[in-house]
Backbone as CSV, one residue per row, in Angstrom:
resi,resn,N_x,N_y,N_z,CA_x,CA_y,CA_z,C_x,C_y,C_z
1,MET,-30.840,22.292,9.520,-30.835,20.816,8.227,-31.008,21.085,6.907
2,ARG,-30.181,20.356,6.796,-29.172,20.238,5.347,-30.552,20.101,4.172
3,ALA,-31.097,20.532,2.787,-32.063,20.347,2.204,-31.146,18.817,1.700
4,ARG,-31.919,17.834,1.314,-32.408,16.233,0.726,-31.511,16.359,-0.828
5,ARG,-30.558,15.554,-1.268,-30.045,15.487,-2.805,-30.925,14.454,-3.474
6,THR,-31.933,14.622,-4.253,-31.622,13.561,-4.999,-31.742,12.870,-5.702
7,GLY,-31.004,13.621,-7.050,-31.061,13.773,-8.332,-29.425,13.940,-9.024
8,ALA,-29.154,13.028,-10.246,-28.069,14.151,-10.739,-27.521,15.179,-10.480
9,ALA,-26.404,15.837,-11.163,-25.102,16.806,-10.713,-25.882,17.778,-11.361
10,VAL,-25.972,18.594,-11.533,-26.735,19.905,-11.860,-26.134,20.336,-12.910
11,VAL,-26.695,20.695,-14.131,-26.084,20.704,-15.217,-26.475,22.227,-15.532
12,THR,-25.372,23.286,-15.866,-25.012,24.777,-16.263,-25.413,24.936,-17.351
13,VAL,-26.598,25.446,-17.942,-26.839,25.831,-19.492,-26.039,27.565,-19.131
14,LEU,-25.153,27.395,-20.533,-23.971,29.069,-20.757,-25.301,29.956,-20.788
15,ALA,-26.315,30.209,-21.363,-27.095,31.298,-22.321,-27.864,31.427,-20.328
16,CYS,-27.882,30.716,-19.156,-28.530,30.876,-18.064,-27.266,32.030,-17.536
17,LEU,-25.978,31.294,-17.815,-24.805,32.237,-16.423,-24.719,33.500,-16.426
18,ALA,-25.267,34.320,-16.666,-25.803,35.643,-17.180,-26.745,36.511,-16.172
19,LEU,-27.429,35.219,-16.055,-29.101,35.050,-15.469,-29.321,36.139,-14.167
20,THR,-29.875,36.041,-12.959,-30.227,35.899,-11.900,-30.515,33.960,-11.660
21,ALA,-31.434,34.141,-12.253,-32.596,32.338,-12.715,-33.175,32.544,-14.790
22,CYS,-32.740,30.948,-14.494,-33.612,30.974,-15.891,-35.169,29.909,-15.470
23,GLY,-35.890,30.612,-16.504,-37.595,30.395,-16.285,-38.411,30.942,-14.483
24,ALA,-39.025,30.458,-14.402,-39.783,31.273,-13.529,-38.606,31.529,-11.980
25,GLU,-39.055,31.995,-11.753,-39.234,32.363,-10.445,-39.516,31.695,-9.435
26,ILE,-38.588,31.335,-8.684,-39.881,30.518,-7.916,-40.043,31.432,-6.401
27,GLU,-41.374,31.886,-6.104,-41.465,32.696,-4.660,-41.886,31.644,-3.250
28,VAL,-41.218,32.276,-2.909,-41.050,31.802,-0.862,-42.453,32.534,-0.081
29,ARG,-43.043,32.531,0.205,-43.643,33.360,0.990,-44.184,33.060,2.308
30,ASN,-43.129,33.540,3.366,-43.707,33.913,5.111,-45.314,34.357,5.467
31,ALA,-46.067,32.474,5.443,-47.134,32.582,5.261,-48.016,31.885,6.570
32,ALA,-48.822,32.095,7.445,-49.389,31.817,8.543,-50.283,30.383,8.415
33,PRO,-50.502,29.815,8.961,-50.780,28.623,8.728,-52.404,29.343,8.381
34,GLY,-53.304,27.495,8.111,-54.436,28.044,8.040,-54.817,28.030,9.075
35,GLN,-56.392,27.351,9.353,-57.435,27.481,10.544,-57.644,26.167,10.713
36,GLU,-57.721,24.980,10.036,-57.727,23.944,9.425,-57.861,22.838,11.211
37,LYS,-58.212,21.676,11.698,-58.101,20.876,12.847,-58.223,20.347,12.912
38,THR,-57.288,19.163,13.505,-57.603,18.285,14.138,-57.872,17.297,14.848
39,VAL,-58.898,17.550,15.338,-59.328,16.584,16.581,-58.940,15.227,17.306
40,ILE,-57.947,15.849,18.432,-57.545,14.653,19.241,-57.664,14.766,20.328
41,ASP,-59.162,13.227,20.734,-59.757,13.213,21.960,-59.034,11.795,22.485
42,VAL,-57.750,12.596,23.366,-57.175,11.932,24.835,-57.589,11.959,25.744
43,PRO,-58.442,10.974,26.655,-58.485,11.453,28.139,-57.095,11.483,29.353
44,ALA,-57.293,11.917,30.294,-56.040,12.703,31.516,-55.706,11.557,31.501
45,GLY,-54.106,10.704,31.184,-53.345,10.298,31.517,-53.026,8.378,30.981
46,THR,-54.084,8.647,29.302,-53.689,7.549,29.031,-53.010,7.800,27.402
47,VAL,-52.910,7.109,26.912,-52.352,6.441,25.639,-53.249,6.205,24.072
48,LEU,-53.386,7.065,23.596,-54.665,6.406,22.173,-53.844,5.087,21.098
49,ASP,-54.367,3.726,20.972,-54.321,2.746,20.572,-54.209,3.605,18.885
50,PRO,-53.243,2.951,18.523,-52.120,3.752,16.907,-53.178,2.929,16.189
51,ALA,-54.379,2.326,16.679,-55.869,1.812,15.941,-56.910,3.627,15.270
52,ARG,-56.512,4.460,16.124,-57.185,5.373,16.848,-56.835,6.837,16.194
53,TRP,-55.185,6.972,15.947,-54.598,7.886,15.221,-55.503,8.736,13.928
54,PRO,-55.320,9.665,14.006,-55.397,10.551,12.914,-54.517,10.145,11.742
55,ASP,-55.394,10.498,10.728,-54.715,10.177,9.498,-53.087,11.513,8.923
56,ALA,-51.977,10.830,9.348,-51.119,12.169,8.690,-50.931,12.816,7.307
57,CYS,-51.717,12.376,6.719,-52.331,13.121,5.283,-53.324,14.097,6.117
58,SER,-53.308,14.108,6.796,-54.742,15.394,7.080,-53.927,17.230,7.469
59,PHE,-52.154,16.676,7.783,-51.974,17.605,8.822,-51.834,19.123,7.919
60,VAL,-51.058,19.049,6.718,-51.463,19.751,5.949,-52.279,20.132,4.583
61,THR,-52.614,20.710,4.248,-53.575,20.904,3.467,-53.209,21.563,2.279
62,ASP,-53.356,21.557,0.595,-52.803,21.824,-0.514,-52.633,23.502,-0.666
63,ALA,-53.753,23.627,0.994,-53.958,25.306,0.416,-53.042,26.688,1.174
64,GLU,-52.116,25.620,2.444,-51.550,25.849,3.080,-49.731,26.236,2.616
65,ILE,-49.537,24.687,1.784,-48.380,24.715,0.884,-48.126,25.790,-0.039
66,LYS,-49.811,25.587,-0.768,-49.543,26.894,-1.758,-48.997,28.288,-0.899
67,ALA,-49.222,29.021,-0.291,-49.369,29.722,0.575,-48.413,30.275,0.870
68,ILE,-47.054,28.754,1.420,-45.777,28.614,1.507,-45.290,28.893,0.301
69,LEU,-45.368,28.588,-1.165,-44.893,28.741,-2.459,-46.221,28.570,-3.234
70,PRO,-46.900,29.087,-3.471,-46.908,30.570,-4.629,-47.644,29.266,-6.162
71,GLN,-47.112,28.997,-6.227,-46.513,28.051,-8.003,-46.143,26.664,-7.836
72,ALA,-46.698,26.021,-6.779,-46.977,24.764,-6.146,-47.729,23.753,-6.796
73,LYS,-47.948,22.714,-7.305,-49.159,22.140,-8.244,-49.352,20.751,-7.657
74,GLU,-49.539,19.861,-8.554,-50.016,18.685,-8.671,-49.613,17.852,-7.409
75,PHE,-50.370,18.123,-6.494,-50.459,17.632,-4.898,-50.900,16.715,-4.895
76,SER,-49.805,15.075,-3.719,-50.048,14.119,-3.861,-49.314,13.937,-2.511
77,ARG,-50.032,12.945,-2.274,-49.944,12.067,-0.518,-49.857,10.843,-0.700
78,GLU,-48.801,10.506,-0.070,-49.177,8.516,-0.422,-48.837,8.323,1.066
79,SER,-49.775,7.940,1.550,-50.010,7.088,3.203,-49.326,5.873,3.746
80,ASP,-49.044,5.572,4.972,-48.398,4.742,5.207,-48.780,4.150,6.801
81,TRP,-47.863,2.521,6.807,-48.392,2.529,8.073,-47.644,2.488,9.378
82,VAL,-47.795,2.224,10.423,-46.982,2.102,11.399,-47.450,1.360,12.308
83,LYS,-46.191,0.435,12.259,-46.902,-0.728,13.621,-45.694,-0.477,14.904
84,LEU,-45.762,-0.427,16.289,-45.669,-0.537,16.854,-45.671,-1.755,17.986
85,SER,-44.416,-2.056,18.263,-44.080,-3.247,19.508,-44.591,-2.646,20.762
86,GLU,-44.791,-3.487,21.576,-45.360,-3.196,22.737,-44.006,-2.621,23.632
87,GLU,-42.997,-3.249,22.996,-41.005,-2.830,24.058,-40.614,-0.596,23.519
88,GLY,-42.236,-1.259,22.049,-41.086,0.679,21.580,-42.259,1.450,21.520
89,ALA,-43.062,0.841,22.437,-44.593,1.912,22.673,-44.684,2.661,23.861
90,LEU,-45.013,3.876,23.937,-45.362,4.805,25.043,-46.464,4.082,25.498
91,GLY,-46.243,4.094,26.808,-47.494,3.060,27.488,-47.788,0.909,27.529
92,GLY,-46.056,0.576,26.082,-46.546,-0.320,26.458,-47.698,-0.968,25.416
93,LYS,-48.616,-2.157,25.832,-49.577,-2.849,25.528,-50.609,-1.796,24.719
94,ALA,-50.480,-0.436,25.525,-51.594,-0.041,25.455,-51.799,1.389,24.545
95,GLY,-50.380,1.258,24.238,-50.003,1.974,22.764,-49.296,1.292,22.015
96,ALA,-49.474,0.264,21.943,-49.320,-1.143,20.836,-49.977,-0.803,19.757
97,GLY,-49.402,-1.576,18.315,-50.632,-2.165,17.718,-50.561,-1.217,16.648
98,LEU,-51.457,-0.921,15.315,-51.113,-0.542,14.139,-51.967,0.791,13.669
99,ALA,-51.315,1.412,13.395,-51.957,2.711,13.048,-51.680,2.490,11.592
100,SER,-53.398,2.009,10.360,-52.955,1.955,9.109,-52.819,3.427,8.123
101,ASP,-52.168,5.183,9.052,-52.502,6.172,8.276,-51.352,6.551,8.568
102,GLY,-50.173,6.066,9.867,-49.528,6.420,10.472,-48.393,7.591,10.083
103,LYS,-47.761,7.745,8.854,-47.368,8.000,8.326,-47.419,8.832,6.978
104,CYS,-46.704,9.833,6.692,-47.230,10.177,4.850,-46.683,11.157,4.354
105,ASP,-46.346,10.739,2.928,-45.212,11.651,2.319,-45.787,12.533,1.523
106,TYR,-45.362,13.294,1.791,-46.009,14.791,0.312,-45.472,15.459,-0.059
107,SER,-45.926,15.033,-1.631,-45.172,15.647,-2.973,-46.192,16.873,-3.514
108,PHE,-45.454,17.718,-4.386,-45.505,18.408,-5.657,-44.801,19.520,-5.778
109,GLU,-45.303,19.551,-7.238,-44.663,20.230,-8.507,-44.078,21.526,-8.321
110,LEU,-42.576,22.178,-8.882,-42.667,23.585,-9.333,-42.683,23.944,-10.465
111,PRO,-42.407,24.938,-11.003,-41.892,24.821,-12.227,-40.342,24.928,-12.357
112,GLN,-39.633,23.974,-13.848,-38.217,24.520,-13.579,-38.102,25.119,-13.339
113,ASN,-36.844,25.651,-13.391,-35.871,26.621,-13.533,-34.828,26.875,-12.896
114,GLY,-33.670,27.354,-13.219,-32.170,27.413,-13.597,-31.843,26.588,-14.627
115,GLY,-30.211,26.352,-15.110,-29.712,25.479,-16.461,-30.132,24.374,-15.759
116,TYR,-31.280,23.155,-15.560,-31.236,22.219,-15.612,-31.479,21.823,-16.910
117,LYS,-31.676,20.325,-17.375,-31.385,20.322,-18.130,-32.504,19.381,-19.054
118,GLY,-33.324,19.402,-19.964,-34.268,18.807,-20.125,-35.115,19.094,-19.422
119,HIS,-36.544,18.567,-19.852,-37.744,19.390,-19.302,-38.447,18.094,-18.438
120,ILE,-37.542,18.934,-17.380,-38.024,18.032,-15.465,-38.374,19.577,-14.252
121,GLU,-39.690,18.333,-14.292,-40.814,19.600,-13.356,-39.581,19.345,-11.916
122,GLY,-39.480,20.363,-11.927,-39.177,20.638,-10.816,-40.033,19.974,-9.589
123,TRP,-39.811,19.609,-8.223,-40.678,19.119,-7.781,-40.660,19.290,-6.252
124,GLY,-40.881,19.654,-5.142,-40.447,18.686,-3.201,-41.178,18.152,-2.347
125,ALA,-40.569,17.846,-1.500,-41.898,16.646,-1.002,-41.331,16.559,0.698
126,PHE,-42.024,16.237,1.279,-41.741,16.359,2.992,-42.684,15.405,4.344
127,ASP,-42.058,14.765,4.283,-43.075,13.209,5.193,-42.986,13.796,7.256
128,VAL,-44.447,13.227,7.353,-44.881,12.885,8.547,-44.741,11.590,9.242
129,GLU,-44.546,11.252,10.380,-44.667,10.103,10.310,-45.051,10.243,12.223
130,ILE,-46.448,9.843,12.462,-46.927,9.880,14.330,-46.148,9.668,14.552
131,LEU,-45.130,9.660,15.704,-44.473,8.570,17.014,-45.804,8.329,17.998
132,ALA,-46.288,8.627,18.610,-47.306,8.667,20.122,-48.538,10.035,19.648
133,VAL,-49.771,9.004,20.319,-50.702,10.389,20.811,-51.064,10.061,22.584
134,ALA,-50.776,10.477,22.977,-51.134,10.609,24.250,-51.435,11.891,25.315
135,ASP,-51.619,11.955,26.646,-51.953,12.697,27.187,-50.776,13.341,27.342
136,PRO,-50.525,15.065,26.878,-49.250,15.875,26.772,-48.632,15.564,28.541
137,LYS,-48.590,15.652,29.238,-48.202,14.914,30.271,-47.056,13.902,29.830
138,LEU,-47.705,12.510,29.236,-47.226,11.312,29.152,-46.064,11.643,28.003
139,LEU,-46.387,12.137,27.374,-45.189,12.748,26.034,-43.942,13.396,26.454
140,THR,-44.285,14.148,27.207,-43.441,15.456,28.179,-42.070,13.739,28.029
141,ARG,-42.301,13.184,28.756,-41.617,11.713,29.429,-40.903,11.079,28.209
142,TYR,-42.238,10.766,27.691,-41.660,9.468,26.291,-40.558,11.016,25.445
143,VAL,-40.599,11.951,25.078,-39.978,13.073,24.643,-38.312,13.109,24.947
144,ALA,-38.550,13.035,26.301,-37.231,12.875,27.057,-36.561,11.562,26.518
145,GLU,-37.539,10.811,27.105,-36.214,9.028,27.010,-36.198,8.932,25.936
146,SER,-36.913,8.957,24.677,-35.893,9.174,23.513,-35.062,10.084,23.019
147,LYS,-34.945,11.127,23.425,-34.021,11.862,23.212,-32.576,10.969,23.959
148,ALA,-32.849,10.775,25.279,-31.534,9.934,25.938,-31.164,8.189,25.629
149,ALA,-32.347,7.896,24.929,-31.920,7.185,23.818,-31.240,6.833,22.858
150,HIS,-31.418,8.027,22.124,-31.204,8.195,20.779,-29.851,9.060,21.296
151,ARG,-29.097,9.424,21.865,-27.593,9.996,22.629,-27.229,8.819,21.992
152,ARG,-27.145,8.009,22.429,-26.031,6.523,23.007,-25.895,6.210,21.477
153,GLN,-26.177,6.012,20.566,-26.460,6.392,19.043,-26.234,7.021,17.732
154,ALA,-26.505,8.315,18.346,-26.643,9.505,17.880,-26.259,10.480,17.837
155,VAL,-25.949,11.651,17.219,-25.842,13.034,17.418,-27.184,13.749,17.743
156,VAL,-26.903,13.663,18.954,-28.660,14.957,19.509,-28.576,15.931,19.371
157,LEU,-29.076,16.919,19.151,-28.565,18.823,19.298,-30.527,19.253,18.946
158,GLU,-29.996,19.713,20.302,-31.868,20.804,20.511,-31.594,21.379,19.907
159,THR,-33.076,21.293,19.721,-34.137,22.508,18.160,-34.921,23.555,18.866
160,ASP,-35.038,24.157,18.814,-35.725,25.925,19.264,-37.181,25.286,18.581
161,ALA,-37.712,25.032,19.649,-38.458,24.518,19.355,-40.052,25.744,18.677
162,ARG,-39.807,26.737,19.178,-40.708,28.012,18.763,-40.637,28.466,17.702
163,THR,-39.358,27.891,16.663,-39.686,27.990,15.234,-40.405,26.888,14.607
164,PHE,-40.645,25.881,14.806,-41.359,25.147,14.164,-42.999,25.207,14.740
165,GLY,-44.092,25.978,16.212,-44.622,26.273,16.681,-44.940,25.108,17.563
166,ALA,-43.918,24.244,18.445,-44.042,23.010,18.912,-43.772,23.061,20.156
167,ASP,-44.384,22.218,20.982,-43.782,22.524,22.862,-42.721,22.010,22.868
168,GLU,-41.669,21.091,22.729,-40.621,21.046,22.246,-40.266,19.959,20.666
169,CYS,-38.682,20.564,20.691,-37.824,19.838,19.553,-36.656,19.066,19.730
170,TYR,-36.499,18.162,18.647,-34.620,18.248,18.959,-34.675,17.114,17.613
171,SER,-33.614,17.282,17.546,-32.656,16.794,16.392,-32.087,15.199,16.036
172,ARG,-32.205,14.744,15.731,-30.890,13.630,15.384,-30.089,13.039,14.217
173,THR,-29.438,13.361,14.442,-28.485,11.965,13.111,-27.106,11.674,13.599
174,ARG,-27.208,10.518,12.760,-26.036,9.508,12.744,-24.677,10.181,12.382
175,SER,-25.003,10.777,11.192,-23.065,11.350,10.584,-23.727,12.289,10.083
176,LYS,-22.360,13.195,9.116,-23.176,14.850,9.084,-23.665,14.860,7.651
177,LYS,-23.404,13.687,7.399,-24.000,13.044,5.692,-25.426,13.250,6.335
178,GLU,-26.499,12.405,7.013,-27.537,12.198,7.111,-27.984,13.211,7.494
179,ILE,-29.355,13.460,6.197,-30.494,14.373,7.122,-30.787,14.667,7.955
180,PRO,-30.503,15.590,8.979,-31.044,15.017,10.430,-32.816,14.536,10.197
181,THR,-33.314,13.970,11.442,-34.637,13.862,12.069,-35.132,14.729,12.824
182,VAL,-36.011,15.330,12.515,-36.841,16.156,13.891,-38.073,15.959,14.271
183,VAL,-37.666,15.606,15.447,-38.791,15.169,16.569,-39.161,15.924,17.700
184,CYS,-41.161,16.038,17.474,-41.350,17.072,17.789,-42.586,16.972,18.564
185,ARG,-43.095,17.522,19.370,-44.460,17.321,19.956,-45.136,18.523,20.625
186,LYS,-46.485,18.299,20.111,-47.527,19.393,20.275,-48.981,18.806,20.341
187,GLY,-49.664,19.351,21.899,-50.442,18.653,22.416,-50.469,17.535,22.856
188,PRO,-50.665,16.297,21.870,-51.275,15.492,22.522,-49.990,14.651,21.317
189,LEU,-49.792,14.957,20.313,-49.312,14.191,19.080,-47.619,14.500,19.176
190,ALA,-46.714,13.490,19.251,-45.282,13.431,19.271,-44.562,12.796,17.774
191,PHE,-44.536,13.490,16.528,-44.171,13.311,15.365,-42.897,13.896,15.233
192,GLN,-42.725,12.657,14.033,-40.848,13.452,14.067,-41.296,13.274,11.650
193,SER,-39.933,14.376,11.464,-39.891,14.681,10.504,-38.243,14.748,9.744
194,LYS,-38.175,14.686,7.990,-36.889,14.843,7.179,-36.851,16.604,7.299
195,GLY,-38.138,17.552,7.169,-38.324,18.590,7.188,-38.310,18.493,4.382
196,VAL,-38.145,19.158,4.763,-38.768,19.734,3.192,-37.616,19.512,2.130
197,SER,-37.686,18.160,0.874,-36.959,18.984,-0.239,-37.222,18.655,-1.057
198,PHE,-36.035,19.492,-1.886,-36.485,19.969,-3.796,-35.473,19.285,-4.508
199,ASN,-36.026,19.354,-5.784,-34.930,18.728,-6.873,-35.128,19.597,-8.405
200,TYR,-34.181,19.798,-8.774,-34.462,20.653,-10.259,-35.186,21.788,-9.762
201,ILE,-34.600,23.023,-8.995,-35.017,24.315,-8.956,-33.946,24.572,-8.119
202,ASP,-34.269,26.080,-8.426,-33.320,26.925,-7.702,-34.608,27.976,-6.319
203,PHE,-33.251,29.154,-5.531,-34.748,29.369,-5.441,-33.757,31.098,-4.757
204,GLU,-34.128,31.888,-6.053,-33.574,33.374,-5.812,-31.776,33.146,-6.317
205,GLY,-31.979,32.452,-7.672,-31.066,32.581,-7.647,-30.201,31.783,-7.968
206,ALA,-29.714,31.129,-5.822,-29.296,30.028,-5.713,-29.673,29.104,-6.145
207,ASP,-28.664,28.186,-6.342,-29.031,26.649,-7.097,-28.675,25.655,-5.988
208,GLU,-29.492,23.957,-6.047,-29.743,23.133,-4.802,-28.190,22.636,-4.423
209,ASP,-27.575,23.047,-5.214,-26.187,22.662,-4.250,-25.589,23.549,-3.382
210,SER,-26.123,24.719,-3.204,-25.119,26.060,-2.843,-25.623,26.456,-1.314
211,ALA,-25.419,27.143,0.132,-25.543,27.562,1.079,-26.607,28.118,0.541
212,ALA,-27.055,29.351,0.226,-27.828,29.966,0.352,-29.324,28.934,-0.491
213,PHE,-29.446,28.385,-1.050,-30.303,27.046,-1.128,-30.685,26.492,-0.195
214,ASP,-29.664,25.406,1.048,-30.185,25.567,2.160,-30.544,26.081,2.731
215,GLU,-29.679,27.318,3.457,-30.975,28.453,3.802,-32.177,28.662,4.068
216,ILE,-32.542,29.228,2.451,-33.605,29.109,2.373,-34.692,27.780,2.618
217,VAL,-34.076,26.588,2.541,-34.559,25.475,2.729,-35.329,25.650,4.303
218,GLU,-34.323,25.583,5.674,-33.468,25.093,6.505,-34.629,26.739,7.166
219,GLU,-34.185,27.669,7.249,-34.872,28.987,7.657,-36.429,29.146,6.988
220,ARG,-36.391,29.104,6.073,-37.869,30.090,6.031,-39.239,28.538,5.616
221,ILE,-38.138,27.802,4.924,-39.929,26.806,3.840,-40.166,25.715,5.169
222,THR,-38.499,25.071,5.464,-39.371,23.843,6.488,-39.461,24.325,7.702
223,PRO,-39.261,25.928,8.578,-40.485,26.157,9.645,-42.056,26.467,8.954
224,ALA,-41.821,26.563,8.270,-43.256,27.188,7.714,-44.449,26.192,7.372
225,VAL,-43.212,24.880,7.250,-44.429,23.783,7.103,-44.923,22.742,8.414
226,PHE,-43.547,22.699,9.318,-44.019,22.162,10.720,-44.546,22.920,11.380
227,ARG,-45.360,24.462,10.910,-46.177,25.304,11.973,-47.375,24.961,11.120
228,ALA,-47.729,24.600,9.849,-48.370,24.541,9.639,-48.886,22.888,10.333
229,ILE,-48.691,21.278,10.408,-48.738,21.507,11.194,-48.845,20.998,12.475
230,THR,-48.342,21.436,13.073,-48.215,22.017,14.528,-49.243,22.705,14.515
231,ALA,-49.914,23.484,14.095,-51.280,24.326,14.274,-52.350,23.737,14.106
232,ASN,-52.677,22.612,13.482,-53.052,22.125,12.792,-53.944,20.943,14.593
233,LEU,-53.045,21.028,15.708,-53.245,20.111,16.671,-54.300,21.231,17.354
């Protein structure tokens, strides 16, 4: 999963060239998820009405983000609604409706480092969108059917669910330039996310346009955030 690019090209300051990094070094820890749990009560064999879905902004706490990135600060969450039609919902009419807080965009600041121009704070962000809440047996079939449907219009890749602490995951993308969307299910919840993105920082001397930067984001930070989500269930 490649790191998202959202800003202008990196401007390197000559005084920084001989150094591993300029400014604060961003620390990345291999932290375990917290103990918080979101209780989701779904009777056997049923699909939960979207109006009763949990708040997607409750899945990852500030403390869990700081456990992975200790210098993170100024946390923000922006919730959004998710609306499912009968044709697109698991269970048809039973799973259709409006979830007022079914999606959440998480963001946070990090110290500026590297050779960046101006006084722009570094930042990170990730999203969580609930797709369905149901009996896990129903979700197994739902994920299999959605994977098959996406294969007709996108590249679908198998993903090691253990890395994300989930029961099953796959990723999809329509082109090599597009950031893959990862779909996972854990217990009664199916959700998707494009993973964690960063801007105006580097990691361990690797700037955001480098393969080393992508490796840190994809193999250490993004899986830790997913595990924080799935451990909540």
